[in-house]
C-alpha positions in Angstrom: 19.3 -30.6 4.5 17.5 -33.4 6.6 16.8 -36.5 5.2 13.1 -36.2 6.0 12.3 -33.7 3.2 10.6 -35.1 -0.1 9.9 -33.2 -2.9 6.1 -33.2 -3.9 3.5 -31.8 -6.6 0.8 -29.5 -5.5 -1.8 -32.1 -6.8 -0.3 -34.3 -4.4 -0.6 -32.2 -1.5 -4.5 -31.2 -2.4 -7.3 -32.3 0.1 -9.2 -35.2 -0.8 -12.7 -33.1 -1.3 -14.2 -31.9 -4.5 -13.0 -28.9 -6.0 -10.0 -29.0 -3.6 -8.0 -27.4 -7.1 -10.1 -25.4 -9.1 -10.6 -21.9 -11.0 -13.2 -19.5 -10.5 -16.3 -19.2 -12.7 -16.9 -18.4 -16.3 -16.5 -14.3 -17.0 -20.4 -13.5 -17.9 -21.6 -15.5 -14.8 -19.8 -13.3 -12.5 -19.6 -10.1 -13.9 -20.3 -6.5 -12.2 -23.7 -6.6 -13.0 -24.0 -9.3 -10.2 -21.9 -7.4 -7.2 -23.8 -6.2 -4.5 -23.0 -3.9 -1.5 -23.4 -7.1 1.1 -23.7 -10.8 0.8 -20.7 -13.2 0.2 -17.2 -11.5 -1.1 -15.6 -12.0 -4.0 -11.8 -11.9 -3.9 -10.5 -10.3 -7.4 -7.1 -9.2 -8.3 -6.7 -6.4 -6.7 -7.7 -8.3 -3.3 -4.3 -10.2 -3.7 -0.5 -8.8 -3.9 3.1 -10.1 -4.6 3.9 -8.8 -0.9 4.5 -11.6 1.0 2.9 -10.2 4.3 -0.3 -9.1 2.6 -2.4 -12.1 2.7 -5.5 -10.8 1.8 -6.6 -7.4 0.9 -10.0 -6.9 1.9 -10.3 -3.2 1.3 -12.6 -2.9 -2.0 -14.2 -6.4 -1.5 -17.2 -6.9 -3.8 -20.1 -9.0 -3.1 -22.7 -11.6 -4.8 -25.7 -12.6 -2.9 -25.8 -15.6 -0.8 -28.5 -16.8 -3.5 -26.2 -16.0 -6.3 -23.1 -17.7 -4.2 -24.8 -21.0 -4.4 -24.0 -21.3 -8.2 -20.6 -21.4 -7.5 -19.8 -23.9 -5.0 -16.5 -25.2 -7.0 -15.0 -21.6 -6.3 -15.9 -21.4 -3.0 -12.6 -20.4 -1.0 -12.5 -20.9 3.1 -10.3 -20.4 5.6 -6.8 -22.4 5.3 -7.3 -22.3 1.3 -4.6 -20.4 -1.0 -6.0 -18.3 -3.9 -3.8 -17.6 -7.2 -4.2 -14.9 -9.5 -4.2 -17.0 -13.4 -4.5 -14.0 -15.7 -2.6 -10.6 -15.4 -0.3 -10.1 -12.6 0.0 -13.7 -12.0 2.7 -13.8 -9.1 -0.1 -13.0 -6.6 -0.9 -15.7 -4.0 -3.5 -14.7 -1.0 -4.1 -17.0 2.2 -7.4 -16.8 3.9 -5.8 -17.3 7.3 -7.6 -16.8 10.9 -7.9 -13.2 10.3 -10.0 -13.2 7.5 -13.0 -11.3 7.9 -15.2 -13.7 6.4 -16.0 -17.6 6.9 -16.3 -18.2 3.2 -15.0 -16.1 -0.4 -16.0 -16.4 -4.3 -12.7 -16.4 -6.3 -13.5 -14.5 -9.5 -13.1 -15.4 -13.0 -9.2 -14.4 -12.9 -8.4 -16.5 -9.8 -8.2 -20.4 -8.9 -7.9 -21.6 -5.4 -6.4 -24.7 -3.4 -7.6 -26.5 -0.4 -4.3 -28.4 0.9 -4.4 -31.9 2.6 -4.0 -30.3 6.8 -2.7 -33.8 7.2 0.0 -33.5 5.1 0.9 -29.7 4.8 0.5 -26.1 6.6 -1.5 -24.0 4.2 0.9 -21.2 6.2 4.1 -23.1 4.4 2.9 -23.5 1.4 2.0 -19.8 1.0 5.4 -19.0 1.9 6.7 -21.2 -0.6 4.5 -19.6 -3.4 6.0 -16.3 -1.9 9.4 -16.7 -1.9 11.7 -15.4 -4.7 12.4 -19.0 -6.5 8.4 -19.8 -7.4 7.6 -16.3 -8.1 10.1 -16.2 -10.8 9.3 -19.6 -11.8 5.3 -18.9 -12.4 6.4 -15.8 -14.0 9.2 -17.0 -16.3 6.7 -19.8 -17.4 3.3 -17.4 -17.7 1.3 -18.5 -21.1 0.1 -16.0 -23.4 1.0 -13.3 -25.6 -0.3 -9.7 -24.3 -2.1 -10.4 -20.9 0.4 -13.6 -18.6 -1.4 -16.5 -17.5 -1.0 -19.2 -14.9 -3.3 -22.0 -15.2 -4.3 -24.6 -13.1 -2.9 -27.6 -15.1 0.8 -25.8 -14.5 -0.6 -24.9 -10.7 -0.9 -29.2 -10.2 2.7 -29.6 -11.4 4.1 -27.1 -9.1 7.0 -28.9 -7.2 7.7 -28.2 -3.5 10.3 -29.4 -1.1 8.9 -30.6 1.9 9.9 -31.2 5.4 7.9 -32.7 8.1 4.8 -31.4 9.0 5.8 -30.2 12.5 8.7 -28.7 10.9 6.6 -26.7 8.3 4.4 -25.6 11.2 7.5 -24.2 13.0 8.8 -22.6 9.9 5.7 -21.0 9.1 5.1 -19.8 12.5 8.5 -18.0 12.5 7.8 -16.1 9.3 4.4 -15.6 10.4 6.0 -13.9 13.5 8.0 -11.3 11.5 4.9 -10.5 9.2 2.6 -9.9 12.2 5.6 -7.4 13.4 5.7 -5.8 9.7 1.6 -5.9 9.8 1.6 -4.1 13.6 4.0 -1.4 12.4 1.6 -0.7 9.4 -1.4 -0.5 11.6 0.5 1.7 13.9 1.5 4.0 11.1 -2.0 3.7 9.6 -3.0 5.2 13.3 -0.6 8.1 13.3 -1.5 9.2 10.1 -5.0 9.3 10.9 -4.5 11.2 14.4 -2.6 14.1 12.2 -5.4 13.7 9.5 -8.1 14.1 12.3 -6.4 16.8 14.3 -5.9 18.7 10.9 -9.9 18.3 9.7 -10.8 19.4 13.8 -8.6 22.5 13.3 -8.8 23.5 10.0 -11.8 22.3 8.3 -14.4 21.7 10.8 -13.1 24.5 13.0 -14.0 23.0 16.1 -11.9 25.2 18.5 -13.2 28.5 17.0 -16.6 26.8 17.8 -16.0 26.0 21.0 -15.2 29.7 21.8 -17.9 31.0 20.3 -20.2 28.9 22.5 -17.9 29.9 25.5 -16.7 26.6 26.1 -13.2 25.5 26.1 -11.8 23.9 23.2 -11.3 20.2 23.8 -7.7 18.6 23.8 -5.8 21.8 23.9 -3.8 23.8 26.3 -4.9 27.5 26.9 -2.0 29.1 24.8 -3.0 26.9 21.9 -6.3 27.5 22.4 -5.5 31.5 22.2 -4.5 31.4 18.9 -7.9 30.7 17.6 -10.5 33.4 16.9 -13.7 33.1 18.8 -16.0 34.3 15.7 -16.4 33.5 12.0 -16.8 35.8 8.7 -18.5 35.5 5.4 -16.1 34.4 2.6 -16.5 32.8 -1.1 -16.0 29.3 0.7 -19.0 30.5 3.3 -18.1 30.9 6.7 -14.4 30.9 8.0 -12.7 31.6 11.0 -12.3 35.7 11.5 -9.0 36.7 10.2 -8.5 33.9 7.9 -7.4 33.8 4.3 -9.0 32.0 1.4 -6.7 31.4 -1.7 -5.1 28.2 -3.5 -2.5 25.5 -2.3 0.1 27.5 -3.8 -0.1 30.4 -1.6 2.1 28.2 1.0 3.7 25.8 -1.2 6.7 25.4 -3.7 5.8 23.4 -6.8 8.6 21.3 -8.2 8.7 19.3 -11.4 10.6 16.2 -11.8 12.3 14.5 -14.7 14.2 11.5 -16.5 17.9 11.0 -17.2 18.5 9.7 -20.5 17.7 5.9 -20.6 20.8 5.2 -23.1 23.1 7.1 -21.0 24.4 4.2 -18.7 26.4 6.3 -16.5 23.3 8.3 -15.2 21.4 5.3 -13.8 22.4 2.8 -10.8 24.1 5.3 -8.2 23.3 6.5 -4.8 20.2 8.8 -5.6 17.0 7.2 -5.2 14.6 8.2 -8.6 11.0 7.8 -7.8 8.4 6.8 -10.7 4.9 7.3 -10.8 4.4 3.8 -9.8 6.5 4.0 -6.9 4.4 6.9 -5.6 1.2 5.7 -6.6 1.5 1.9 -5.1 3.2 2.7 -2.2 2.2 0.9 1.1 3.0 3.3 3.3 2.5 7.2 3.6 6.2 7.8 3.6 8.2 6.9 0.6 11.8 5.6 1.6 12.9 3.6 -1.0 12.5 3.2 -5.1 12.8 0.5 -7.7 15.4 2.6 -9.6 18.5 4.6 -8.5 20.5 7.1 -10.5 23.7 8.9 -10.4 24.7 12.3 -9.3 26.0 12.5 -13.4 21.8 11.7 -13.7 21.2 14.6 -11.7 23.8 17.0 -13.4 22.7 15.9 -16.7 18.8 15.9 -16.9 16.1 17.9 -16.0 15.5 16.1 -12.9 16.5 17.6 -9.3 16.9 16.2 -6.0 13.4 16.7 -4.1 13.7 17.3 -0.4 12.6 15.1 2.3 9.0 15.8 3.6 8.1 16.5 0.2 4.3 15.5 -0.7 4.8 14.2 -4.2 1.8 13.6 -6.5 1.3 11.6 -9.9 0.2 14.6 -12.2 -0.8 12.4 -15.4 -1.7 9.1 -16.2 -3.9 6.2 -14.8 -3.0 7.1 -11.2 -3.2 11.1 -11.5 -3.9 12.4 -7.6 -1.8 9.3 -5.9 0.2 10.7 -3.5 3.2 10.1 -0.9 5.5 11.9 1.4 9.0 11.5 0.5 10.7 10.2 3.6 14.4 11.2 2.3 15.7 13.5 -0.4 15.5 11.8 -3.7 14.7 12.7 -7.3 11.2 12.0 -9.5 10.1 11.7 -12.8 8.4 14.3 -15.0 4.8 12.5 -14.4 4.8 13.7 -10.9 4.7 17.3 -9.0 6.3 17.7 -5.6 5.2 20.3 -3.4 7.7 21.5 -0.3 5.8 24.3 2.5 6.5 27.8 2.2 5.8 27.9 6.3 8.1 25.1 7.2 5.2 23.1 7.8 5.4 19.6 5.6 3.0 17.9 7.9 0.2 20.7 7.5 0.9 21.1 4.0 0.5 17.5 3.3 -2.7 17.4 5.1 -4.0 20.1 3.3 -3.1 18.4 0.2 -4.6 15.1 0.8 -8.0 17.1 1.5 -7.4 18.8 -2.0 -7.2 16.0 -3.8 -10.6 15.7 -4.9 -11.0 19.3 -5.9 -7.7 19.0 -8.1 -9.0 16.1 -9.8 -12.7 17.7 -10.7 -10.4 20.8 -11.8 -7.8 18.6 -13.8 -8.3 18.0 -17.8 -7.2 15.2 -20.1 -8.5 13.9 -23.3 -7.8 9.9 -22.0 -6.5 10.2 -18.6 -7.1 13.2 -15.8 -3.9 16.0 -15.9 -2.8 18.4 -13.0 -0.9 21.2 -14.1 0.1 24.7 -12.7 -3.2 26.0 -13.5 -5.4 23.3 -11.7 -3.5 24.0 -8.5 -4.6 27.6 -9.0 -8.3 26.6 -9.6 -8.6 24.6 -6.7 -9.7 27.1 -3.4 -8.9 26.7 0.0 -9.0 27.9 3.3 -5.5 29.3 5.0 -5.4 30.0 8.5 -2.6 32.2 10.1 1.0 31.2 9.9 1.5 30.9 13.4 -1.5 28.5 13.8 -0.1 26.1 11.3 3.4 26.2 12.7 1.2 25.3 16.1 0.0 22.2 14.4 3.1 21.3 12.6 4.9 21.2 16.4 2.2 18.6 17.3 1.8 16.6 14.0 5.5 16.6 13.0 6.6 13.9 15.5 3.7 11.6 14.3 5.3 11.7 11.1 8.8 11.3 12.5 7.6 8.1 14.2 6.1 7.0 10.9 9.3 7.4 9.3 11.0 5.1 12.0 8.3 2.6 11.3 8.8 2.5 7.5 12.7 2.0 8.3 11.5 -0.9 10.6 9.2 -2.5 8.2 11.6 -2.2 5.6 14.3 -3.6 7.6 12.0 -6.7 8.9 10.8 -7.0 5.1 14.3 -7.6 3.8 15.5 -9.9 6.5 12.4 -11.9 6.2 13.0 -12.3 2.4 16.7 -13.3 3.1 15.8 -16.1 5.2 12.8 -17.1 3.6 14.3 -19.2 0.6 17.0 -20.5 3.0 14.5 -22.0 5.3 12.1 -23.2 2.9 15.0 -25.3 0.9 16.4 -26.6 4.7 19.8 -24.6 4.2 19.3 -22.7 7.4 18.2 -24.2 10.8 15.8 -22.5 12.8 18.1 -21.5 15.9 20.3 -19.4 13.1 17.0 -17.8 11.7 15.9 -16.9 15.2 18.8 -15.4 16.3 19.0 -13.4 13.4 15.7 -11.9 14.0 16.6 -11.2 17.6 18.8 -8.9 16.3 16.3 -6.9 14.2 14.6 -3.6 15.1 
């Protein structure tokens, strides 16, 4: 480690401006009754994450009026500020960087913000320090409160940070940021690829665009003659309204097998920690990717043999069937087991992407048909009550031939994301502790996918 590295507290690197370290407003003064559809955005816990590459999640932002925001000057965060969760998931940290959509935000009553002295520290470097395993563990291990974990402003001020020179901070931060940029680009590409598949499914099998074009004497857009010939040129009445002539109306289970999961006995040590991935409802509902390739826990073959669980094949669509996240779904990118709160759907037509697209469009109907006193519950009977249109098999398989390569690319992208995330998480603590020099870290990244 260089002799120029020094230990400082967060309080010592805060900017010399009012409210450089501040909590959010008192709860009742920024409650939901003040939320609007536009104005000044409010950062809540749902807009932060413990995922290092997710600096600020701007989906689902709520707003307060500009007039109301004036009351919260001390709780206003701007570009370059860090945001921490002080109640609940206390290891969440965010950074309002140059990519943020807005110039300023209000932190909610369960967050706190830090404005750093830019002549001493790079805000990105501090973000990576608090995203690293050492600080994450320190925050969690020292949480206050009995039922809801807390992390207060007094604790934040006293956190110690090992600092290199400002120039080296910027170099390390830029290096780690370049890895995160690659991760985010891969995620954006995956979102685009999935959107293309979903849009194509909607055009063919929901809006019936090729059928309408042929009915009107036009050639369907974006497809060859052989594919266009598979669509009829007229409609007929059905219980769901007009559908292409010859197409059927049924339920998802007409084209899908429904598989249930199970949990090996928790007291059997020989059932856990093996080579078989085991997905919980949390794994499914919190997946940040459209395809799941990794899980928190694994089981052994003995765990499969000795319990009600089973191996679910790759490309199955898996849905949370009960609990607070009922209806959340993901596609398995590899064979794995799952617990009993989930159902898996496999295609009877050898068209798993088409089935995934169909299911995604049926989620709302399934939830409407679900039951439960506390949480919605999806059962086999639920699937039987949600009606949908079924195109002919040969047309479904033609769609699959177009859409499956998109999902193959998504799986490759998720694999690259995991490899880069693992590499970043390996290098980050060594870089911010001075144990690894930059040229060594750069050499490792040059070998990454």
